[in-house]
N, CA, C and O atoms as a MOPAC input file, in Angstrom:
PM7 MOZYME 1SCF
protein

 N    -87.31100 1    66.60300 1    68.26100 1
 C    -85.86300 1    66.26100 1    68.38600 1
 C    -85.87800 1    64.68200 1    68.28900 1
 O    -86.63400 1    63.91400 1    68.88500 1
 N    -84.98200 1    64.41300 1    67.50100 1
 C    -84.59100 1    62.97400 1    67.45500 1
 C    -83.79300 1    62.13200 1    68.54400 1
 O    -82.62600 1    62.33900 1    68.87800 1
 N    -84.54100 1    61.25800 1    68.97900 1
 C    -84.07900 1    60.61300 1    70.41400 1
 C    -82.73800 1    60.01800 1    70.06600 1
 O    -81.84900 1    60.09100 1    70.91400 1
 N    -82.45600 1    59.33200 1    68.69900 1
 C    -81.11700 1    58.88600 1    68.45500 1
 C    -80.10100 1    59.60600 1    68.43900 1
 O    -78.97100 1    59.24700 1    68.77000 1
 N    -80.54600 1    61.06300 1    67.91400 1
 C    -79.26000 1    62.02000 1    67.93200 1
 C    -78.87300 1    62.30200 1    69.31800 1
 O    -77.67200 1    62.46300 1    69.53800 1
 N    -79.75400 1    62.39200 1    70.33400 1
 C    -79.59800 1    62.62400 1    71.87000 1
 C    -78.39800 1    61.57400 1    72.13400 1
 O    -77.24100 1    61.87100 1    72.43200 1
 N    -79.00500 1    60.11000 1    71.93300 1
 C    -78.17200 1    58.77800 1    72.35000 1
 C    -76.85300 1    59.23100 1    71.70600 1
 O    -75.86400 1    59.27700 1    72.43800 1
 N    -76.74100 1    59.55200 1    70.47700 1
 C    -75.42100 1    59.49600 1    69.82000 1
 C    -74.46800 1    60.35500 1    70.38800 1
 O    -73.31000 1    59.94300 1    70.46500 1
 N    -74.83600 1    61.82100 1    70.92700 1
 C    -73.98600 1    62.58300 1    71.64400 1
 C    -73.86600 1    62.06700 1    72.98700 1
 O    -72.76800 1    62.21500 1    73.52400 1
 N    -74.81300 1    61.47200 1    73.65500 1
 C    -74.44200 1    60.75400 1    74.75500 1
 C    -73.25200 1    59.71200 1    74.69100 1
 O    -72.37100 1    59.80900 1    75.54500 1
 N    -73.18100 1    58.79800 1    73.80400 1
 C    -72.21100 1    57.95700 1    73.62600 1
 C    -71.03800 1    58.74800 1    73.27800 1
 O    -70.06400 1    58.12700 1    73.70300 1
 N    -70.62500 1    59.95400 1    72.63800 1
 C    -69.65000 1    60.61800 1    72.15400 1
 C    -68.93200 1    61.07700 1    73.50600 1
 O    -67.72700 1    60.92700 1    73.70600 1
 N    -69.85100 1    61.67000 1    74.43200 1
 C    -69.42300 1    62.27600 1    75.47800 1
 C    -68.71400 1    61.31200 1    76.50200 1
 O    -67.70200 1    61.55000 1    77.16200 1
 N    -69.62700 1    59.94900 1    76.47800 1
 C    -68.99700 1    58.92900 1    77.44900 1
 C    -67.37600 1    58.46600 1    76.56500 1
 O    -66.38100 1    58.24200 1    77.25400 1
 N    -67.31700 1    58.38600 1    75.27300 1
 C    -66.13300 1    58.08600 1    74.78300 1
 C    -64.99000 1    58.93800 1    75.09200 1
 O    -63.88700 1    58.53600 1    75.46200 1
 N    -65.37200 1    60.23600 1    74.89400 1
 C    -64.08700 1    61.26800 1    75.30600 1
 C    -63.90700 1    60.95100 1    76.68900 1
 O    -62.80600 1    60.53600 1    77.04900 1
 N    -64.87500 1    61.09600 1    77.54800 1
 C    -64.44200 1    60.82100 1    79.00400 1
 C    -63.55200 1    59.68500 1    79.42600 1
 O    -62.63700 1    59.74700 1    80.24600 1
 N    -63.94900 1    58.65900 1    78.75500 1
 C    -63.30000 1    57.30300 1    78.97100 1
 C    -61.66500 1    57.57900 1    78.27800 1
 O    -60.62100 1    57.19000 1    78.80200 1
 N    -61.76700 1    58.28000 1    77.09400 1
 C    -60.45500 1    58.27800 1    76.47700 1
 C    -59.55300 1    59.37300 1    77.60200 1
 O    -58.33600 1    59.33500 1    77.78400 1
 N    -60.08700 1    59.88800 1    77.96100 1
 C    -59.35700 1    61.18100 1    79.01800 1
 C    -59.06800 1    60.41100 1    80.27300 1
 O    -58.00200 1    60.66800 1    80.83200 1
 N    -59.83100 1    59.53600 1    80.78200 1
 C    -59.56000 1    58.70100 1    82.14200 1
 C    -58.40600 1    57.83700 1    81.67000 1
 O    -57.38500 1    57.85100 1    82.35900 1
 N    -58.44000 1    57.18800 1    80.72600 1
 C    -57.34200 1    56.03400 1    80.11000 1
 C    -56.14400 1    56.62500 1    79.82900 1
 O    -55.07700 1    56.06100 1    80.07200 1
 N    -56.22700 1    57.78100 1    79.30600 1
 C    -54.93800 1    58.67500 1    79.17600 1
 C    -54.31300 1    59.06700 1    80.39000 1
 O    -53.09400 1    58.95600 1    80.52000 1
 N    -55.10200 1    59.55200 1    81.36600 1
 C    -54.35600 1    60.05800 1    82.56400 1
 C    -53.95400 1    59.02300 1    83.55500 1
 O    -53.10900 1    59.28300 1    84.41200 1
 N    -54.54900 1    57.82100 1    83.46600 1
 C    -53.87900 1    56.52300 1    84.23100 1
 C    -52.62300 1    56.03200 1    83.66500 1
 O    -51.62300 1    55.84500 1    84.35800 1
 N    -52.67000 1    55.83200 1    82.46400 1
 C    -51.63900 1    55.43700 1    81.64300 1
 C    -50.78200 1    54.36300 1    82.27300 1
 O    -49.56200 1    54.52600 1    82.30000 1
 N    -51.32900 1    53.28600 1    82.77700 1
 C    -50.69600 1    52.09900 1    83.36000 1
 C    -50.52900 1    51.00900 1    82.38500 1
 O    -51.45400 1    50.85900 1    81.58700 1
 N    -49.34200 1    50.08700 1    82.29100 1
 C    -49.34800 1    49.21000 1    81.70500 1
 C    -50.16300 1    47.89900 1    82.13800 1
 O    -50.38800 1    47.52400 1    83.28900 1
 N    -50.58000 1    47.24700 1    80.83800 1
 C    -51.57100 1    45.89000 1    80.99700 1
 C    -50.81700 1    44.97300 1    81.25100 1
 O    -49.72500 1    44.97500 1    80.68200 1
 N    -51.09400 1    44.05900 1    82.04200 1
 C    -50.17700 1    42.85900 1    82.42100 1
 C    -50.01800 1    42.08900 1    81.20600 1
 O    -49.02300 1    41.36500 1    81.19500 1
 N    -50.90200 1    42.06500 1    79.98100 1
 C    -50.82200 1    41.54700 1    78.96900 1
 C    -50.29200 1    42.24600 1    77.70000 1
 O    -50.48300 1    41.77100 1    76.58000 1
 N    -49.76600 1    43.14400 1    77.87300 1
 C    -49.24400 1    44.02000 1    76.80000 1
 C    -50.51000 1    45.08900 1    76.35100 1
 O    -51.44400 1    45.47400 1    77.05500 1
 N    -50.22500 1    45.40200 1    75.03300 1
 C    -51.06500 1    46.52000 1    74.51700 1
 C    -52.66900 1    45.78100 1    74.36600 1
 O    -52.88500 1    44.64900 1    73.93400 1
 N    -53.44300 1    46.53500 1    74.73700 1
 C    -55.08200 1    46.04200 1    74.52700 1
 C    -55.45800 1    47.00100 1    73.24300 1
 O    -55.37100 1    48.22400 1    73.34800 1
 N    -55.84100 1    46.42800 1    72.14100 1
 C    -56.21100 1    47.25700 1    71.05200 1
 C    -57.71700 1    46.80600 1    70.58000 1
 O    -58.28600 1    45.80700 1    71.02100 1
 N    -58.16900 1    47.54500 1    69.78600 1
 C    -59.37100 1    47.35400 1    69.46700 1
 C    -59.96900 1    45.96500 1    69.35200 1
 O    -59.53600 1    45.35700 1    68.37300 1
 N    -60.78400 1    45.34800 1    70.03600 1
 C    -61.35200 1    44.08900 1    70.07900 1
 C    -60.49900 1    42.94500 1    70.85800 1
 O    -60.63800 1    41.72400 1    70.78700 1
 N    -59.46000 1    43.80100 1    71.71800 1
 C    -58.61000 1    43.00600 1    72.41400 1
 C    -59.35400 1    42.05100 1    73.54800 1
 O    -59.12100 1    40.89100 1    73.88700 1
 N    -60.40100 1    43.06300 1    74.02100 1
 C    -61.32800 1    42.49700 1    75.30900 1
 C    -61.97200 1    41.12600 1    74.69100 1
 O    -62.09900 1    40.24300 1    75.53800 1
 N    -62.34900 1    40.82700 1    73.53200 1
 C    -62.97100 1    39.65500 1    72.93500 1
 C    -61.80800 1    38.65800 1    72.87800 1
 O    -62.08800 1    37.46500 1    72.75900 1
 N    -60.51900 1    39.04700 1    72.95400 1
 C    -59.51900 1    38.23200 1    72.89600 1
 C    -58.55900 1    37.61200 1    74.01200 1
 O    -57.38900 1    37.85500 1    74.30800 1
 N    -59.67700 1    36.55200 1    74.60800 1
 C    -59.04700 1    36.14500 1    75.97600 1
 C    -57.66000 1    35.30400 1    75.73600 1
 O    -57.50900 1    34.56000 1    74.76700 1
 N    -56.68000 1    35.51700 1    76.73200 1
 C    -55.54500 1    35.06300 1    76.11600 1
 C    -55.12100 1    34.42800 1    77.43000 1
 O    -55.51800 1    34.88100 1    78.50300 1
 N    -54.30100 1    33.36000 1    77.34100 1
 C    -53.43300 1    32.83400 1    78.61500 1
 C    -52.04500 1    32.41600 1    78.05100 1
 O    -51.87500 1    31.81900 1    76.98800 1
 N    -51.05900 1    32.82500 1    78.93400 1
 C    -49.77200 1    32.79500 1    78.68700 1
 C    -49.15200 1    31.69200 1    79.74100 1
 O    -49.18900 1    31.99700 1    80.93300 1
 N    -48.61300 1    30.48800 1    79.38200 1
 C    -48.23200 1    29.65200 1    80.17600 1
 C    -46.62700 1    29.31000 1    79.86700 1
 O    -46.12600 1    29.10500 1    78.76100 1
 N    -45.97500 1    29.30800 1    81.15700 1
 C    -44.46300 1    29.34500 1    80.98300 1
 C    -44.25900 1    27.79800 1    81.37900 1
 O    -44.81100 1    27.21200 1    82.31100 1
 N    -43.36600 1    27.28900 1    80.48400 1
 C    -42.87800 1    25.82300 1    80.68600 1
 C    -41.48200 1    25.86700 1    80.54500 1
 O    -40.90300 1    26.76200 1    79.93100 1
 N    -40.84300 1    24.77700 1    81.18400 1
 C    -39.33800 1    24.72200 1    80.90400 1
 C    -38.62200 1    25.06400 1    79.56900 1
 O    -37.64300 1    25.80700 1    79.50600 1
 N    -39.14400 1    24.51300 1    78.61600 1
 C    -38.58700 1    24.77300 1    77.18000 1
 C    -39.21600 1    26.10400 1    76.33400 1
 O    -38.60500 1    26.82000 1    75.54100 1
 N    -40.35900 1    26.18400 1    76.67400 1
 C    -41.19500 1    27.22900 1    75.98800 1
 C    -42.35400 1    27.86500 1    76.80000 1
 O    -42.77100 1    27.40000 1    77.86100 1
 N    -42.87500 1    29.08500 1    76.12800 1
 C    -44.05300 1    29.54400 1    76.24800 1
 C    -45.05600 1    29.53800 1    75.58100 1
 O    -44.94200 1    29.96700 1    74.43300 1
 N    -46.34100 1    29.07800 1    76.02200 1
 C    -47.51900 1    28.57600 1    75.33000 1
 C    -48.56400 1    29.42100 1    75.56100 1
 O    -49.10200 1    29.54100 1    76.66200 1
 N    -48.92700 1    30.10900 1    74.41700 1
 C    -50.02800 1    31.20600 1    74.46400 1
 C    -51.23200 1    30.43700 1    73.93400 1
 O    -51.07200 1    29.67000 1    72.98400 1
 N    -52.45500 1    30.60200 1    74.50600 1
 C    -53.62100 1    30.27200 1    73.81800 1
 C    -54.56700 1    31.47000 1    73.96600 1
 O    -54.73700 1    32.10000 1    75.01000 1
 N    -55.14800 1    31.69900 1    72.80800 1
 C    -56.05100 1    32.75000 1    72.47600 1
 C    -57.49200 1    32.28200 1    71.90100 1
 O    -57.57100 1    31.53800 1    70.92300 1
 N    -58.49000 1    32.72100 1    72.50900 1
 C    -59.74300 1    32.61600 1    72.08600 1
 C    -60.27800 1    33.46000 1    70.96900 1
 O    -60.42300 1    34.66400 1    71.17900 1
 N    -60.59700 1    32.93100 1    69.75900 1
 C    -60.79700 1    33.62200 1    68.73700 1
 C    -62.12100 1    33.00000 1    67.93200 1
 O    -62.12800 1    32.71500 1    66.73500 1
 N    -62.96100 1    32.89000 1    68.62700 1
 C    -64.35300 1    32.40600 1    68.19700 1
 C    -64.75600 1    33.19500 1    66.76800 1
 O    -64.72400 1    34.42500 1    66.80400 1
 N    -65.07300 1    32.64300 1    65.71400 1
 C    -65.74500 1    33.03800 1    64.47300 1
 C    -64.65400 1    33.52300 1    63.77300 1
 O    -65.02000 1    34.36600 1    62.95400 1
 N    -63.15000 1    33.27800 1    63.76800 1
 C    -62.35100 1    33.51100 1    63.05300 1
 C    -61.67500 1    32.28500 1    62.41700 1
 O    -61.48700 1    31.30700 1    63.14100 1
 N    -61.25300 1    32.24400 1    61.00000 1
 C    -60.42800 1    31.11100 1    60.61400 1
 C    -59.11300 1    31.28400 1    60.69300 1
 O    -58.62600 1    32.35100 1    61.06700 1
 N    -58.38100 1    30.20800 1    60.33200 1
 C    -56.83100 1    30.63800 1    60.52500 1
 C    -56.31000 1    31.53800 1    59.42000 1
 O    -55.31900 1    32.22900 1    59.65400 1
 N    -56.87900 1    31.58100 1    58.27700 1
 C    -56.53400 1    32.63000 1    57.31500 1
 C    -56.86800 1    34.10600 1    57.58400 1
 O    -56.49300 1    35.08000 1    56.93100 1
 N    -57.73900 1    34.07200 1    58.80000 1
 C    -57.88700 1    35.26600 1    59.16800 1
 C    -57.23900 1    35.82000 1    60.17900 1
 O    -57.55900 1    36.92600 1    60.61300 1
 N    -56.27000 1    35.12200 1    60.66000 1
 C    -55.11600 1    35.42200 1    61.83800 1
 C    -53.59000 1    35.52500 1    61.24400 1
 O    -53.06400 1    34.70900 1    60.48700 1
 N    -52.97000 1    36.80400 1    61.80400 1
 C    -51.79300 1    37.01700 1    61.54600 1
 C    -50.99900 1    37.15500 1    62.74900 1
 O    -51.27200 1    37.91500 1    63.67800 1
 N    -49.84200 1    36.25600 1    62.67300 1
 C    -48.97600 1    36.19800 1    64.00700 1
 C    -47.73400 1    36.81200 1    63.43400 1
 O    -47.27900 1    36.57200 1    62.31600 1
 N    -47.14700 1    37.78200 1    64.49300 1
 C    -45.72300 1    38.26700 1    64.23400 1
 C    -44.95300 1    38.18300 1    65.68700 1
 O    -45.46300 1    38.43800 1    66.77900 1
 N    -43.81300 1    37.82800 1    65.47200 1
 C    -43.16300 1    37.84100 1    66.78000 1
 C    -41.59300 1    38.47900 1    66.59200 1
 O    -40.94700 1    38.26500 1    65.56600 1
 N    -41.09100 1    39.25700 1    67.67800 1
 C    -39.92600 1    39.67400 1    67.58600 1
 C    -39.35600 1    38.88100 1    68.83400 1
 O    -39.96600 1    37.91100 1    69.28400 1
 N    -37.98800 1    39.39600 1    69.45600 1
 C    -37.21600 1    38.48000 1    70.43600 1
 C    -38.21500 1    38.47200 1    71.56000 1
 O    -37.98700 1    37.55800 1    72.35200 1
 N    -39.05400 1    39.07300 1    71.80800 1
 C    -39.59700 1    39.40100 1    73.15100 1
 C    -41.17300 1    39.74500 1    73.21800 1
 O    -41.81600 1    39.73600 1    74.26800 1
 N    -41.70200 1    40.05000 1    71.94600 1
 C    -43.00300 1    40.41300 1    71.89200 1
 C    -43.86300 1    39.46000 1    70.66400 1
 O    -43.34400 1    38.92800 1    69.68400 1
 N    -44.96700 1    39.44200 1    70.96000 1
 C    -45.73200 1    38.66100 1    70.19100 1
 C    -46.95300 1    39.33000 1    69.65400 1
 O    -47.69900 1    39.73400 1    70.54500 1
 N    -47.33900 1    39.54600 1    68.48200 1
 C    -48.50100 1    40.61300 1    67.84800 1
 C    -49.34100 1    39.63600 1    67.29800 1
 O    -48.95800 1    38.73300 1    66.55400 1
 N    -50.61700 1    39.84800 1    67.71400 1
 C    -51.50500 1    39.06400 1    66.93500 1
 C    -52.77900 1    39.98900 1    66.44900 1
 O    -53.33200 1    40.83200 1    67.15600 1
 N    -53.16100 1    39.62100 1    64.96600 1
 C    -54.05800 1    40.36700 1    64.33100 1
 C    -55.05000 1    39.53800 1    63.70100 1
 O    -54.68500 1    38.65700 1    62.92400 1
 N    -56.31800 1    39.73500 1    63.96400 1
 C    -57.44100 1    38.87800 1    63.31800 1
 C    -58.39900 1    39.83400 1    62.50000 1
 O    -58.77200 1    40.92600 1    62.93000 1
 N    -58.73300 1    39.34100 1    61.35800 1
 C    -59.74300 1    40.09600 1    60.57800 1
 C    -60.33900 1    39.43100 1    59.98600 1
 O    -59.90600 1    38.50200 1    59.30500 1
 N    -61.72700 1    39.83500 1    60.14400 1
 C    -62.90500 1    38.72100 1    59.45100 1
 C    -63.84500 1    39.88400 1    58.53200 1
 O    -64.18700 1    41.00400 1    58.91300 1
 N    -64.12100 1    39.25600 1    57.27100 1
 C    -64.56200 1    39.98100 1    56.31300 1
 C    -66.10200 1    39.65700 1    56.40100 1
 O    -66.51100 1    38.52000 1    56.63600 1
 N    -66.93500 1    40.76000 1    56.19100 1
 C    -68.46200 1    40.51700 1    56.37900 1
 C    -68.73600 1    39.56700 1    55.05600 1
 O    -68.23500 1    39.77600 1    53.95100 1
 N    -69.60000 1    38.51700 1    55.37500 1
 C    -69.98900 1    37.65100 1    54.37900 1
 C    -71.17700 1    38.44900 1    53.48200 1
 O    -71.96800 1    39.31300 1    53.85800 1
 N    -70.98800 1    37.78300 1    52.05200 1
 C    -71.97000 1    38.37700 1    51.16700 1
 C    -73.08100 1    37.48700 1    50.87500 1
 O    -72.84400 1    36.30300 1    50.63600 1
 N    -74.21900 1    37.91700 1    50.87100 1
 C    -75.23400 1    37.10200 1    50.58500 1
 C    -75.24500 1    36.47500 1    49.09000 1
 O    -75.01700 1    37.26200 1    48.17100 1
 N    -75.46600 1    35.25800 1    48.81100 1
 C    -75.40200 1    34.84700 1    47.33300 1
 C    -76.69200 1    35.31100 1    46.76300 1
 O    -77.72700 1    35.72800 1    47.28200 1
 N    -76.25200 1    35.07800 1    45.33500 1
 C    -77.79800 1    35.43300 1    44.44500 1
 C    -78.97400 1    34.63000 1    44.96300 1
 O    -79.01400 1    33.44800 1    45.30600 1
 N    -79.97300 1    35.60700 1    44.93600 1
 C    -81.32500 1    34.72200 1    45.55700 1
 C    -81.41400 1    34.65600 1    46.90800 1
 O    -82.44600 1    34.12800 1    47.32200 1
 N    -80.43400 1    35.13700 1    47.92700 1
 C    -80.63100 1    35.51500 1    48.95700 1
 C    -80.65800 1    36.64300 1    49.77500 1
 O    -79.94100 1    37.59500 1    49.46800 1
 N    -81.31200 1    36.69100 1    50.69400 1
 C    -81.27600 1    38.18400 1    51.32000 1
 C    -81.44900 1    37.64800 1    52.98200 1
 O    -81.97300 1    36.62500 1    53.42400 1
 N    -80.70500 1    38.91800 1    53.75100 1
 C    -80.43300 1    38.49600 1    55.11800 1
 C    -81.89400 1    39.03300 1    55.59700 1
 O    -82.42200 1    40.05800 1    55.16400 1
 N    -82.44100 1    38.17500 1    56.54900 1
 C    -83.74300 1    38.43400 1    57.30600 1
 C    -83.18300 1    39.15700 1    58.84400 1
 O    -83.80000 1    40.04900 1    59.42600 1
 N    -82.04100 1    38.61800 1    59.26600 1
 C    -81.47800 1    39.39000 1    60.32700 1
 C    -80.04100 1    39.28200 1    60.09700 1
 O    -79.63800 1    38.22100 1    59.62200 1
 N    -79.20800 1    40.20500 1    60.35400 1
 C    -77.90300 1    39.97500 1    60.27000 1
 C    -77.25400 1    40.59300 1    61.45900 1
 O    -77.46400 1    41.76700 1    61.76400 1
 N    -76.33000 1    39.66900 1    62.25000 1
 C    -75.52800 1    40.10100 1    63.51000 1
 C    -74.15800 1    40.15000 1    63.36600 1
 O    -73.46500 1    40.99000 1    63.93900 1
 N    -73.62600 1    39.08400 1    62.45200 1
 C    -72.47000 1    39.09000 1    62.12100 1
 C    -71.73600 1    39.99100 1    61.04800 1
 O    -71.84900 1    39.98200 1    59.82200 1
 N    -71.01500 1    40.70700 1    61.80500 1
 C    -70.43000 1    41.78500 1    60.78700 1
 C    -68.94300 1    41.44200 1    60.56200 1
 O    -68.42700 1    40.40900 1    60.98900 1
 N    -68.33700 1    42.33400 1    59.89900 1
 C    -66.87500 1    42.40600 1    59.74400 1
 C    -66.18900 1    42.73000 1    61.35300 1
 O    -66.73700 1    43.45900 1    62.17900 1
 N    -65.11700 1    42.14200 1    61.52600 1
 C    -64.68000 1    42.10700 1    62.85500 1
 C    -62.99000 1    41.97700 1    62.85300 1
 O    -62.35100 1    41.14700 1    62.20700 1
 N    -62.53700 1    42.83000 1    63.58600 1
 C    -61.13500 1    42.76000 1    63.81300 1
 C    -60.79600 1    43.02600 1    65.26200 1
 O    -61.42100 1    43.72100 1    66.06400 1
 N    -59.57100 1    42.26500 1    65.45700 1
 C    -58.90700 1    42.18500 1    66.89200 1
 C    -57.62400 1    42.42700 1    66.81900 1
 O    -57.05700 1    42.04100 1    65.79800 1
 N    -56.88100 1    43.07500 1    67.79600 1
 C    -55.22800 1    43.21400 1    67.85600 1
 C    -55.03600 1    42.78500 1    68.96100 1
 O    -55.95800 1    42.79100 1    69.77800 1
 N    -53.85700 1    42.32600 1    69.26300 1
 C    -53.17100 1    42.27400 1    70.62700 1
 C    -51.43100 1    41.96500 1    70.34600 1
 O    -50.83300 1    41.26100 1    69.53200 1
 N    -51.00600 1    42.85000 1    71.43300 1
 C    -49.68600 1    42.66400 1    71.47100 1
 C    -49.42500 1    41.95700 1    73.00700 1
 O    -50.12200 1    42.18200 1    73.99600 1
 N    -48.51100 1    41.25400 1    72.96300 1
 C    -48.13700 1    40.53500 1    74.37300 1
 C    -46.33500 1    40.72100 1    74.42900 1
 O    -45.45400 1    40.36600 1    73.64600 1
 N    -46.31500 1    41.27800 1    75.43900 1
 C    -44.54900 1    41.21000 1    76.04000 1
 C    -44.31100 1    39.91900 1    76.80300 1
 O    -44.90400 1    39.53300 1    77.81100 1
 N    -43.20800 1    39.25100 1    76.04800 1
 C    -43.07200 1    37.89300 1    76.67300 1
 C    -42.15700 1    38.12500 1    77.83000 1
 O    -41.46000 1    39.14000 1    77.81700 1
 N    -42.08900 1    37.31800 1    78.79200 1
 C    -41.04200 1    37.32800 1    80.07200 1
 C    -39.55500 1    37.38000 1    79.54400 1
 O    -38.61600 1    38.00600 1    80.03600 1
 N    -39.56700 1    36.49400 1    78.31600 1
 C    -37.87500 1    36.41400 1    78.01600 1
 C    -37.76800 1    36.43600 1    76.48200 1
 O    -38.75100 1    36.58900 1    75.75700 1
 N    -36.56000 1    36.28100 1    76.05300 1
 C    -36.61000 1    36.32100 1    74.49900 1
 C    -37.01000 1    34.90900 1    73.98800 1
 O    -37.13200 1    34.06200 1    74.87300 1
 N    -37.22600 1    34.53000 1    72.75900 1
 C    -37.71600 1    33.52400 1    72.20400 1
 C    -37.22000 1    33.01700 1    70.81400 1
 O    -37.00900 1    33.83300 1    69.91700 1
 N    -37.05300 1    31.82700 1    70.64600 1
 C    -36.25100 1    31.61800 1    69.36000 1
 C    -37.48000 1    31.69600 1    67.96200 1
 O    -38.12500 1    30.72600 1    67.56300 1
 N    -37.54300 1    32.79200 1    67.52900 1
 C    -38.36200 1    33.56700 1    66.46700 1
 C    -38.52000 1    32.47300 1    65.33900 1
 O    -39.59800 1    32.39100 1    64.75100 1
 N    -37.53800 1    31.68200 1    65.04200 1
 C    -37.49500 1    30.58200 1    63.90600 1
 C    -38.06400 1    29.51000 1    64.16400 1
 O    -38.26900 1    28.64400 1    63.31300 1
 N    -38.43500 1    29.41200 1    65.51400 1
 C    -39.04600 1    28.00100 1    65.79100 1
 C    -40.35000 1    28.03000 1    66.50400 1
 O    -40.73900 1    27.05500 1    67.14700 1
 N    -41.06400 1    29.18300 1    66.39600 1
 C    -42.27300 1    29.16100 1    66.75700 1
 C    -43.25100 1    28.76500 1    65.96000 1
 O    -43.32200 1    29.12000 1    64.78400 1
 N    -44.29800 1    27.80400 1    66.67200 1
 C    -45.31600 1    27.21900 1    65.91400 1
 C    -46.68100 1    27.79800 1    66.51400 1
 O    -46.83000 1    28.35300 1    67.60300 1
 N    -47.68900 1    27.51500 1    65.48200 1
 C    -49.18000 1    28.02100 1    65.88600 1
 C    -50.14000 1    26.84200 1    65.30300 1
 O    -49.99600 1    26.20800 1    64.25700 1
 N    -50.94400 1    26.75900 1    66.07700 1
 C    -52.38400 1    25.69800 1    65.50700 1
 C    -53.44500 1    26.53800 1    65.90800 1
 O    -53.33300 1    27.54400 1    66.60900 1
 N    -54.70600 1    25.97300 1    65.32100 1
 C    -55.90500 1    26.83200 1    65.47800 1
 C    -56.78900 1    25.61800 1    65.42200 1
 O    -56.78200 1    24.86400 1    64.44800 1
 N    -57.56300 1    25.43400 1    66.49200 1
 C    -58.60400 1    24.33200 1    66.36500 1
 C    -60.08200 1    24.90100 1    67.34800 1
 O    -59.88700 1    25.48600 1    68.41300 1
 N    -61.18800 1    24.70100 1    66.95000 1
 C    -62.23600 1    24.99400 1    67.58500 1
 C    -62.24300 1    26.51000 1    67.83200 1
 O    -62.99000 1    26.84500 1    68.75200 1
 N    -61.63200 1    27.42200 1    67.26800 1
 C    -61.61700 1    28.89900 1    67.69000 1
 C    -60.63500 1    29.20000 1    68.75000 1
 O    -60.76100 1    30.31300 1    69.26000 1
 N    -59.63100 1    28.40700 1    69.21700 1
 C    -58.54300 1    28.51900 1    69.98000 1
 C    -57.28200 1    28.47200 1    69.27100 1
 O    -56.91100 1    27.40400 1    68.78400 1
 N    -56.50400 1    29.64800 1    69.15100 1
 C    -55.27300 1    29.89700 1    68.66000 1
 C    -54.24400 1    29.16900 1    69.66700 1
 O    -54.53800 1    29.23100 1    70.86100 1
 N    -53.40600 1    28.68200 1    69.40700 1
 C    -52.39600 1    28.14400 1    70.15500 1
 C    -51.09600 1    28.21300 1    69.85500 1
 O    -50.75100 1    27.49300 1    68.91800 1
 N    -50.08300 1    29.00900 1    70.48200 1
 C    -48.82400 1    29.45600 1    69.66500 1
 C    -47.85800 1    28.93000 1    70.88100 1
 O    -47.99300 1    29.12000 1    72.09000 1
 N    -46.86300 1    28.22400 1    70.19200 1
 C    -45.77500 1    27.76500 1    71.40300 1
 C    -44.23400 1    28.37100 1    70.70800 1
 O    -43.67200 1    28.13200 1    69.63900 1
 N    -43.91300 1    29.19000 1    71.79000 1
 C    -42.57400 1    29.99700 1    71.66000 1
 C    -41.39900 1    29.58800 1    72.26300 1
 O    -41.07900 1    29.93800 1    73.39900 1
 N    -40.65000 1    28.76000 1    71.45100 1
 C    -39.20000 1    27.98900 1    72.30700 1
 C    -38.67300 1    29.08100 1    72.93300 1
 O    -38.63600 1    30.07800 1    72.21200 1
 N    -38.18700 1    29.24100 1    74.21900 1
 C    -37.32600 1    30.19100 1    74.93300 1
 C    -36.02200 1    29.82600 1    74.33600 1
 O    -35.55800 1    28.72500 1    74.03800 1
 N    -35.43200 1    31.31600 1    74.21200 1
 C    -34.02700 1    31.56100 1    73.50100 1
 C    -33.11700 1    30.89200 1    74.51600 1
 O    -33.52400 1    30.75900 1    75.67000 1
 N    -31.84600 1    30.43700 1    74.14400 1
 C    -30.72600 1    30.02500 1    75.15000 1
 C    -30.21400 1    31.24400 1    75.74500 1
 O    -29.84000 1    32.17400 1    75.03000 1
 N    -30.17700 1    31.29200 1    76.96000 1
 C    -29.42900 1    32.41200 1    77.79400 1
 C    -28.16500 1    32.11100 1    77.77600 1
 O    -27.73100 1    31.08500 1    78.30100 1
 N    -27.34600 1    33.08200 1    77.09300 1
 C    -25.85000 1    33.13500 1    77.01900 1
 C    -25.27700 1    33.42800 1    78.29300 1
 O    -25.63100 1    34.41400 1    78.93900 1
 N    -24.15900 1    32.39200 1    78.80200 1
 C    -23.46100 1    32.89500 1    79.90200 1
 C    -22.67900 1    34.21000 1    79.76900 1
 O    -22.24500 1    34.67600 1    78.71600 1
 N    -22.57900 1    34.67700 1    80.85400 1
 C    -21.92300 1    35.97300 1    80.78300 1
 C    -20.28200 1    35.90200 1    80.56400 1
 O    -19.51200 1    35.15900 1    81.17200 1
 N    -20.00700 1    36.69700 1    79.72000 1
 C    -18.32300 1    36.47300 1    79.21500 1
 C    -17.58500 1    37.37300 1    80.24400 1
 O    -17.78000 1    38.58000 1    80.38800 1
 N    -16.62400 1    36.52900 1    81.00400 1
 C    -15.96100 1    37.33500 1    81.77600 1
 C    -14.67300 1    38.21000 1    81.21600 1
 O    -13.91900 1    37.82100 1    80.32400 1
 N    -14.58800 1    39.28200 1    81.81500 1
 C    -13.54500 1    40.22200 1    81.08000 1
 C    -12.55300 1    40.38400 1    82.21000 1
 O    -12.93400 1    40.60200 1    83.36000 1
 N    -11.16100 1    40.26700 1    81.84600 1
 C    -10.17100 1    40.49200 1    82.67500 1
 C     -9.86100 1    41.98700 1    82.67700 1
 O     -9.87400 1    42.64200 1    81.63500 1
 N     -9.55300 1    42.56500 1    83.99300 1
 C     -9.22500 1    43.57900 1    84.16600 1
 C     -7.67200 1    43.99700 1    83.90600 1
 O     -6.80700 1    43.35800 1    84.50400 1
 N     -7.33200 1    44.96000 1    83.10800 1
 C     -5.80100 1    44.91700 1    82.83000 1
 C     -4.90300 1    45.93200 1    83.87700 1
 O     -3.67800 1    45.99800 1    83.77200 1

């Protein structure tokens, strides 16, 4: 019997049990949807007077690897990194850095001005500034 086959079966059973447990609990995450790789996407959400600022750790990703989408009150971050190809005359002696992807959705506490959102990335930290939308005053309705 191949010990790796037994180990693979063990991991498959563990994965099934985890999926069943997670589905049974079905509680909301405080930072929104956690998708594949999100556990490595440490995120801070700071509320300021004029904007929300989100800082996301994305070590190993370049700015071109990251896609950001925003709706009125949801921020979606997708990061995808391709596997590097050895150049001619090179061969990997050890290879641990592989293709990687991470996805995260964050429900924002209030609506934001989508057209004014800015993002920067420095030293593996993505910083997104989301200006808060103006809150419209309630319109008074006269009763006839």
